[in-house]
C-alpha positions as CSV (number, residue, x, y, z in Angstrom):
1,M,147.0,134.9,-135.3
2,T,150.7,132.6,-134.1
3,D,152.3,130.3,-135.7
4,N,151.1,128.0,-133.4
5,N,148.2,127.8,-134.7
6,V,148.0,127.0,-138.5
7,I,148.2,123.5,-140.1
8,K,149.8,122.3,-142.6
9,F,147.5,120.5,-144.4
10,G,150.2,118.5,-146.7
11,K,151.6,117.2,-143.0
12,A,149.1,116.1,-141.9
13,K,147.8,114.2,-144.9
14,K,151.2,112.6,-144.9
15,A,150.8,111.8,-141.0
16,L,147.5,110.0,-141.8
17,Q,148.5,108.3,-144.7
18,R,151.3,106.9,-142.6
19,I,149.1,106.0,-139.4
20,R,147.0,104.3,-142.4
21,K,149.7,102.2,-144.1
22,D,151.1,101.2,-140.7
23,K,147.7,99.9,-139.6
24,Q,148.2,97.7,-142.5
25,A,151.1,96.1,-142.9
26,E,150.8,95.3,-139.1
27,A,147.1,93.4,-140.4
28,N,149.5,91.9,-142.8
29,R,152.1,90.8,-140.6
30,I,149.7,88.8,-138.7
31,K,147.9,87.6,-141.7
32,F,150.6,86.4,-143.7
33,G,153.7,86.5,-141.6
34,R,155.5,83.8,-140.2
35,T,158.3,83.2,-137.4
36,K,161.6,82.6,-138.4
37,A,161.2,78.9,-136.4
38,Q,158.2,78.6,-138.6
39,K,160.3,78.6,-141.8
40,Q,163.1,76.8,-140.6
41,R,161.0,74.1,-139.8
42,D,159.0,74.2,-143.2
43,T,162.5,74.4,-144.3
44,S,163.6,70.8,-142.4
45,I,160.9,68.7,-143.3
46,R,161.4,70.1,-147.5
47,D,165.0,68.6,-147.3
48,K,164.2,65.5,-145.4
49,R,161.6,64.8,-147.8
50,N,163.8,65.6,-150.6
51,K,166.3,63.5,-149.2
52,S,164.4,60.8,-148.9
53,I,162.6,61.1,-152.7
54,D,166.8,60.8,-153.5
55,D,167.8,58.3,-152.0
56,H,165.0,55.7,-153.6
57,K,166.1,56.5,-157.0
58,R,167.6,54.1,-158.6
59,E,170.9,54.8,-160.4
60,T,170.9,54.5,-164.0
């Protein structure tokens, strides 16, 4: 028997776990991820809203 036919189960197990982990990460990116433009838009809207509220406060 040559070394080419030997399967190292530890490496195979780790490789399968890595593949599963990568698939789960991809699914999470699709489900929960937002683009940079979406984050910037949300920040801009939040800043405008806070400025509007602050502009309407009365000084005491």
